[in-house]
C-alpha positions as CSV (number, residue, x, y, z in Angstrom):
1,M,-12.5,-2.8,5.4
2,N,-9.1,-2.3,3.7
3,I,-7.1,0.3,5.5
4,S,-3.4,1.0,4.9
5,I,-0.7,3.1,6.4
6,K,-0.9,6.7,5.3
7,D,-4.7,6.5,4.6
8,I,-6.8,9.4,5.9
9,L,-9.9,8.5,8.0
10,S,-12.8,10.6,9.2
11,L,-14.1,9.3,12.5
12,D,-17.3,10.0,14.4
13,D,-15.7,12.9,16.2
14,N,-15.6,14.7,12.8
15,K,-11.8,14.8,12.8
16,K,-9.5,13.5,10.2
17,Y,-6.7,11.0,11.2
18,V,-3.8,9.6,9.3
19,V,-3.0,5.9,9.8
20,V,0.6,5.9,11.1
21,S,0.8,2.2,11.7
22,K,-1.2,-0.9,11.3
23,I,-0.5,-4.3,12.8
24,Y,-2.1,-7.7,13.2
25,Y,-2.0,-8.9,16.8
26,D,-3.9,-11.6,18.7
27,G,-6.4,-12.1,15.9
28,K,-7.3,-8.5,15.2
29,D,-6.1,-5.6,13.0
30,Y,-5.0,-2.6,15.1
31,L,-4.5,1.0,14.0
32,Y,-2.4,3.8,15.3
33,L,-4.1,7.0,14.3
34,V,-2.9,10.7,14.6
35,D,-5.2,13.7,14.2
36,I,-4.1,15.7,11.2
37,D,-4.8,19.0,12.9
38,D,-3.6,18.1,16.4
39,N,-0.6,15.8,16.6
40,D,-1.2,15.4,20.3
41,N,-4.5,13.7,19.6
42,L,-3.8,10.1,18.9
43,K,-5.9,6.9,19.0
44,F,-5.2,3.2,19.2
45,C,-8.0,1.3,17.6
46,Y,-9.0,-2.0,16.2
47,L,-11.1,-3.0,13.2
48,D,-14.4,-4.8,13.9
49,Q,-15.8,-5.7,10.5
50,D,-16.5,-2.2,9.0
51,E,-16.2,-0.3,12.3
52,I,-13.2,1.3,13.9
53,V,-13.2,0.9,17.7
54,E,-11.1,2.9,20.0
55,I,-9.1,1.0,22.6
56,S,-9.4,2.2,26.2
57,D,-7.4,-0.6,27.8
58,K,-4.1,1.0,28.8
59,E,-2.3,-2.3,29.3
60,L,-3.2,-3.4,25.8
61,N,-2.0,0.0,24.5
62,T,1.3,-0.5,26.3
63,R,1.7,-3.9,24.6
64,L,0.8,-2.6,21.1
65,L,3.0,0.5,21.2
66,P,6.3,-1.2,20.4
67,L,4.6,-3.3,17.7
68,F,3.3,-0.2,16.0
69,F,6.8,1.4,16.2
70,G,8.4,-1.7,14.8
71,K,6.0,-1.7,11.9
72,V,6.7,2.0,11.2
73,K,10.4,1.5,11.4
74,N,10.2,-1.3,8.8
75,V,8.0,0.9,6.4
76,L,10.5,3.8,6.7
77,K,13.4,1.4,6.0
78,E,11.6,0.0,2.9
79,E,11.0,3.6,1.6
80,N,14.6,4.7,2.4
81,I,13.4,7.4,4.8
């Protein structure tokens, strides 16, 4: 599954999410998703073949958060934003 930053995804909850950040960490691709209609609704997920799996491990989320923000910072810098 080829997913990029700024892609719009529809998940099983029938909501649409924008990919804010994508990183490769510890052998997996991870996604930081934000609900288009409710910016307070965000998800950290990983790709498992053609499936997007939400992460419920708060410790892992804490480790991923600075990596997601670092990736976003680099993308914004590349686009002069």
